[in-house]
LUMVOSE-348609 format. One record per residue: residue in one letter; x, y, z of N, C-alpha, C, CB in turn; chain. Coordinates in pm, whole numbers. Each point is the difference from the previous one (the first is absolute). Glycine has a CB too. Layout:
<pts>
+------+--------+--------+--------+--------+--------+--------+--------+--------+--------+--------+--------+--------+-------+
: rest :    n.x :    n.y :    n.z :   ca.x :   ca.y :   ca.z :    c.x :    c.y :    c.z :   cb.x :   cb.y :   cb.z : kette :
+------+--------+--------+--------+--------+--------+--------+--------+--------+--------+--------+--------+--------+-------+
:    A :      X :      Y :      Z :      X :      Y :      Z :      X :      Y :      Z :      X :      Y :      Z :     A :
...
+------+--------+--------+--------+--------+--------+--------+--------+--------+--------+--------+--------+--------+-------+
</pts>
This chain:
<pts>
+------+--------+--------+--------+--------+--------+--------+--------+--------+--------+--------+--------+--------+-------+
: rest :    n.x :    n.y :    n.z :   ca.x :   ca.y :   ca.z :    c.x :    c.y :    c.z :   cb.x :   cb.y :   cb.z : kette :
+------+--------+--------+--------+--------+--------+--------+--------+--------+--------+--------+--------+--------+-------+
:    X : -13314 : -16549 :   -443 :     17 :    139 :     34 :     44 :     12 :    146 :   -173 :     66 :   -171 :     A :
:    X :    260 :     28 :    193 :     50 :     27 :    134 :    -45 :    140 :     39 :    201 :   -152 :    -31 :     A :
:    X :   -265 :    166 :    149 :    -42 :    134 :     42 :    121 :     91 :     17 :   -202 :    -97 :    114 :     A :
:    X :    187 :    220 :   -155 :    107 :     99 :     10 :    -13 :     73 :    132 :     10 :     27 :   -251 :     A :
:    X :    100 :    -17 :    323 :      1 :     75 :    126 :     27 :    146 :    -30 :     80 :   -203 :    129 :     A :
:    X :   -139 :    294 :    -52 :     29 :    141 :    -23 :    148 :     29 :     21 :   -232 :     60 :     73 :     A :
:    X :    289 :     19 :   -161 :    141 :     34 :      7 :     26 :    103 :    108 :     24 :    -52 :   -243 :     A :
:    X :   -114 :    148 :    255 :     22 :    113 :     89 :    -92 :    -10 :    122 :     68 :    143 :   -196 :     A :
:    X :    -23 :   -210 :    301 :    -80 :     -8 :    122 :     58 :     98 :    100 :    -59 :   -243 :    -42 :     A :
:    X :    -25 :    332 :     90 :     43 :    102 :     95 :    -44 :    -42 :    139 :    -14 :    182 :   -176 :     A :
:    X :    107 :   -187 :    268 :    -33 :    -29 :    139 :     -4 :    132 :     74 :    107 :   -231 :    -10 :     A :
:    X :   -224 :    266 :     58 :    -15 :    126 :     72 :     48 :    -17 :    144 :   -195 :     66 :   -147 :     A :
:    X :    272 :     30 :    192 :     48 :     -4 :    138 :   -113 :     30 :     98 :    228 :     70 :    -79 :     A :
:    X :   -316 :     22 :     42 :   -112 :     37 :     85 :   -130 :    -29 :    -74 :    137 :    179 :    115 :     A :
:    X :   -232 :   -236 :    -45 :   -128 :    -35 :    -60 :   -104 :    -14 :    111 :    114 :   -117 :   -195 :     A :
:    X :   -234 :     76 :    159 :   -112 :    -10 :     94 :     34 :    -81 :    126 :   -152 :     18 :   -196 :     A :
:    X :    226 :   -126 :    180 :     31 :    -86 :    115 :    134 :     36 :     65 :   -132 :   -181 :   -108 :     A :
:    X :    203 :    274 :     51 :    126 :     50 :     58 :      6 :    151 :    -28 :    121 :   -226 :    -32 :     A :
:    X :   -201 :    305 :    106 :     -8 :    144 :    -28 :    124 :     75 :     46 :   -247 :    -17 :     21 :     A :
:    X :    266 :    134 :    -80 :    109 :     89 :     41 :    -45 :     78 :    124 :     85 :     19 :   -240 :     A :
:    X :    -11 :    -27 :    350 :    -40 :     70 :    123 :     47 :    146 :      2 :      9 :   -219 :    120 :     A :
:    X :    -88 :    309 :   -175 :     38 :    142 :     -8 :    -61 :     79 :    114 :     18 :    -20 :   -248 :     A :
:    X :     55 :    121 :    294 :    -52 :     92 :    103 :    -61 :    121 :    -69 :    174 :    -77 :    167 :     A :
:    X :   -281 :    129 :   -106 :    -61 :    123 :    -50 :     86 :    117 :     50 :   -236 :   -102 :     -2 :     A :
:    X :    288 :    181 :    -90 :     84 :    114 :     36 :    -80 :    129 :      5 :    195 :   -115 :   -104 :     A :
:    X :   -303 :    122 :     26 :    -86 :    119 :      0 :   -142 :    -42 :    -37 :    195 :    151 :    -62 :     A :
:    X :   -292 :    -84 :    123 :   -142 :    -26 :    -26 :    -67 :    137 :     -1 :      3 :   -234 :    110 :     A :
:    X :    -26 :    287 :   -231 :    -49 :    137 :    -13 :   -138 :      2 :    -65 :    237 :     83 :    -19 :     A :
:    X :   -330 :    -12 :     81 :   -135 :     16 :    -53 :      5 :     97 :   -118 :   -102 :    -46 :    228 :     A :
:    X :     53 :      2 :   -344 :      0 :     83 :   -120 :   -135 :     65 :    -26 :    176 :   -148 :    -94 :     A :
:    X :   -283 :     80 :    132 :   -134 :     54 :    -27 :    -28 :    117 :     94 :    -80 :   -226 :    -77 :     A :
:    X :      8 :    323 :     24 :    -29 :    121 :     76 :   -113 :    -18 :    100 :     79 :    130 :   -194 :     A :
:    X :    -92 :    -32 :    282 :   -105 :     -2 :    101 :   -137 :     -3 :    -69 :    148 :    127 :    161 :     A :
:    X :   -235 :   -213 :   -112 :   -134 :    -12 :    -56 :     -9 :    -93 :   -121 :    -40 :    227 :     81 :     A :
:    X :    151 :   -289 :   -118 :      0 :    -92 :   -114 :    -81 :   -125 :     34 :    226 :     87 :    -73 :     A :
:    X :   -291 :   -144 :    -28 :    -80 :   -122 :     20 :     87 :   -124 :     14 :   -183 :    106 :   -129 :     A :
:    X :    308 :    -97 :     90 :     88 :   -116 :     11 :    133 :     42 :     62 :   -111 :   -108 :   -200 :     A :
:    X :    181 :     11 :    252 :    131 :     25 :     61 :    108 :    -55 :    -92 :    -99 :    -10 :    235 :     A :
:    X :    187 :     98 :   -280 :    111 :    -40 :    -85 :    129 :     31 :     74 :   -133 :     43 :   -213 :     A :
:    X :    224 :   -141 :    219 :    123 :     17 :     75 :    122 :    -31 :    -86 :   -123 :    -59 :    209 :     A :
:    X :    233 :    124 :   -176 :    130 :    -33 :    -58 :     75 :    -78 :    107 :      5 :    208 :   -153 :     A :
:    X :     33 :   -331 :    120 :     78 :    -82 :     91 :    139 :    -19 :    -59 :   -208 :   -119 :     84 :     A :
:    X :    309 :    143 :     -3 :    138 :    -20 :    -43 :     58 :   -113 :     84 :     27 :    245 :    -71 :     A :
:    X :     25 :   -347 :      2 :     54 :   -117 :     67 :    152 :     -3 :     -8 :   -210 :   -125 :    -52 :     A :
:    X :    273 :     69 :    154 :    144 :    -22 :     -1 :     27 :   -128 :    -79 :     30 :    118 :    225 :     A :
:    X :     52 :   -107 :   -328 :     37 :   -116 :    -81 :    152 :     -4 :     -5 :   -215 :     11 :   -140 :     A :
:    X :    274 :    -99 :    221 :    145 :     -5 :     11 :     65 :   -107 :    -88 :    -26 :     82 :    231 :     A :
:    X :    -55 :   -170 :   -291 :     54 :   -109 :    -80 :     15 :     44 :   -146 :   -106 :   -169 :    155 :     A :
:    X :    228 :    169 :   -205 :     25 :     43 :   -137 :    -68 :    -91 :   -102 :    219 :     95 :     75 :     A :
:    X :   -252 :   -219 :    -36 :    -65 :    -93 :    -92 :   -151 :     20 :     -5 :    182 :   -163 :     47 :     A :
:    X :   -236 :    244 :     42 :   -144 :     24 :      1 :    -35 :     96 :   -113 :    -11 :    -39 :    250 :     A :
:    X :    -92 :      5 :   -325 :    -44 :     91 :   -106 :   -152 :      6 :     -1 :    206 :    -51 :   -138 :     A :
:    X :   -256 :    167 :    102 :   -145 :     22 :    -10 :    -24 :     78 :   -127 :    -34 :     -2 :    252 :     A :
:    X :    -50 :    -53 :   -340 :    -28 :     65 :   -127 :   -148 :     30 :    -10 :    194 :   -117 :   -109 :     A :
:    X :   -229 :    214 :     27 :   -141 :     33 :    -22 :    -75 :   -127 :    -38 :     60 :    235 :    -73 :     A :
:    X :   -173 :   -257 :    139 :    -80 :   -120 :    -25 :     22 :   -109 :    102 :      8 :     56 :   -238 :     A :
:    X :    102 :    -49 :    315 :     23 :    -98 :    106 :   -103 :     21 :    111 :    247 :    -10 :    -55 :     A :
:    X :   -276 :    -95 :    127 :    -95 :      9 :    112 :     76 :     24 :    129 :   -162 :   -153 :   -119 :     A :
:    X :     98 :    221 :    211 :     58 :     28 :    130 :    -99 :    -44 :    106 :    134 :    195 :    -90 :     A :
:    X :    -91 :   -282 :    179 :    -84 :    -43 :    112 :     58 :     54 :    129 :    -69 :   -209 :   -123 :     A :
:    X :    -16 :    243 :    216 :     46 :     56 :    127 :    -54 :    -86 :    114 :      9 :    234 :    -97 :     A :
:    X :     81 :   -288 :    179 :    -36 :    -78 :    118 :     60 :     72 :    121 :     -9 :   -220 :   -132 :     A :
:    X :    -67 :    309 :    193 :     55 :     77 :    111 :     26 :    -87 :    123 :   -120 :    201 :    -86 :     A :
:    X :    220 :   -161 :    164 :     31 :    -66 :    126 :     10 :    107 :    108 :    122 :   -189 :   -117 :     A :
:    X :   -181 :    161 :    230 :     10 :     91 :    113 :    132 :    -22 :     73 :   -251 :      3 :     24 :     A :
:    X :    300 :    102 :     37 :    122 :     -7 :     80 :    -27 :    -88 :    123 :     74 :    230 :    -80 :     A :
:    X :      9 :   -332 :    100 :    -17 :    -92 :    113 :     -2 :     74 :    135 :    113 :   -179 :   -135 :     A :
:    X :    -18 :    271 :    162 :     -4 :     72 :    127 :   -127 :     85 :     15 :    249 :      4 :     -1 :     A :
:    X :   -298 :     53 :   -109 :   -122 :     80 :      6 :   -121 :    -89 :     31 :    100 :    164 :   -164 :     A :
:    X :   -107 :   -281 :    102 :   -109 :    -94 :     28 :      3 :    -38 :    148 :      9 :    -89 :   -237 :     A :
:    X :    108 :     58 :    290 :     12 :    -37 :    142 :    -43 :    115 :     90 :    188 :   -156 :    -58 :     A :
:    X :   -153 :    279 :     21 :    -38 :    117 :     81 :   -151 :     20 :     -1 :    221 :    106 :    -52 :     A :
:    X :   -285 :   -126 :    -63 :   -146 :     14 :     -8 :    -68 :   -107 :     84 :     20 :     99 :   -231 :     A :
:    X :     27 :   -222 :    222 :    -58 :   -109 :     80 :     14 :     30 :    148 :     54 :   -166 :   -182 :     A :
:    X :     61 :    218 :    223 :     23 :     36 :    140 :    -93 :    114 :     41 :    240 :    -73 :    -19 :     A :
:    X :   -255 :    174 :    -65 :    -88 :    114 :     30 :   -146 :    -44 :     11 :    160 :    152 :   -119 :     A :
:    X :   -198 :   -253 :     43 :   -137 :    -52 :      7 :    -21 :    -92 :    120 :    -12 :     17 :   -248 :     A :
:    X :    121 :    -46 :    318 :     -3 :    -95 :    112 :    -59 :   -133 :    -46 :    -24 :    190 :    164 :     A :
:    X :     73 :   -233 :   -281 :    -47 :   -125 :    -60 :    120 :    -92 :    -20 :   -193 :    118 :   -115 :     A :
:    X :    167 :   -234 :     64 :    105 :    -95 :    -33 :      7 :    -19 :   -150 :    -29 :   -114 :    222 :     A :
:    X :    139 :     58 :   -271 :     14 :    -19 :   -144 :   -104 :    -96 :    -58 :    242 :     44 :     28 :     A :
:    X :   -297 :   -133 :     55 :   -101 :    -95 :    -48 :   -142 :     51 :     16 :    157 :   -182 :     57 :     A :
:    X :   -173 :    306 :    -12 :   -134 :     58 :     13 :    -66 :      5 :   -138 :     72 :    139 :    201 :     A :
:    X :   -197 :   -185 :   -208 :    -73 :     -3 :   -126 :    -76 :    130 :    -21 :    -20 :   -250 :     16 :     A :
:    X :     24 :    301 :   -138 :    -72 :    122 :    -35 :    -80 :    -24 :   -128 :    178 :    145 :    109 :     A :
:    X :   -288 :    -73 :   -124 :    -84 :     -8 :   -120 :     39 :    111 :    -96 :   -190 :   -102 :    133 :     A :
:    X :    203 :     69 :   -260 :     29 :    101 :   -101 :   -131 :     54 :    -58 :    221 :   -112 :    -55 :     A :
:    X :   -210 :    222 :    -19 :   -118 :     59 :    -64 :    -64 :    -96 :   -100 :    101 :    226 :     29 :     A :
:    X :    -23 :   -317 :    -83 :    -51 :    -96 :    -99 :    -52 :   -128 :     63 :    161 :     94 :   -164 :     A :
:    X :   -162 :   -100 :    297 :    -58 :   -115 :     69 :     98 :   -111 :     34 :   -204 :     56 :   -116 :     A :
:    X :    331 :    -37 :     86 :    100 :   -102 :     35 :     38 :     15 :    147 :     88 :     -2 :   -237 :     A :
:    X :    -43 :   -107 :    296 :     49 :      1 :    137 :    149 :    -32 :     -6 :   -228 :    -72 :     98 :     A :
:    X :    311 :    165 :    -48 :    145 :    -14 :     -7 :     64 :     21 :    136 :     -5 :     77 :   -238 :     A :
:    X :    126 :   -132 :    254 :     80 :     27 :    120 :     65 :    138 :    -16 :     44 :   -249 :     39 :     A :
:    X :    -16 :    314 :     74 :     67 :    130 :     -6 :    139 :    -11 :    -61 :   -130 :     73 :    200 :     A :
:    X :    195 :   -189 :   -183 :    135 :    -16 :    -54 :     13 :   -139 :    -62 :     94 :    159 :    172 :     A :
:    X :    -41 :   -161 :   -294 :     23 :   -129 :    -66 :    114 :    -73 :     67 :    -85 :     93 :   -216 :     A :
:    X :     77 :   -223 :    213 :    107 :    -83 :     59 :    112 :    -20 :    -97 :   -165 :   -115 :    143 :     A :
+------+--------+--------+--------+--------+--------+--------+--------+--------+--------+--------+--------+--------+-------+
</pts>
């Protein structure tokens, strides 16, 4: 017997290890004042015609801060990029990643 290879192999252009870098175009609060939860509508810029999103697909968000804004905050704090800070969860991190 010879193992059969799948006939239809789909190579995804974007995936967990190669995410699509989309910009947030709109971030609107949908939940009303006094609501117990926060619900938002996020609209992303998707310029790649090959990108597709269907019901049931997963969406991961890895936010990035603006480099000039990070530098401005570090300057305003009169700190250096290697200054160590404690997070609420107990981690110790540098103000700026290398």
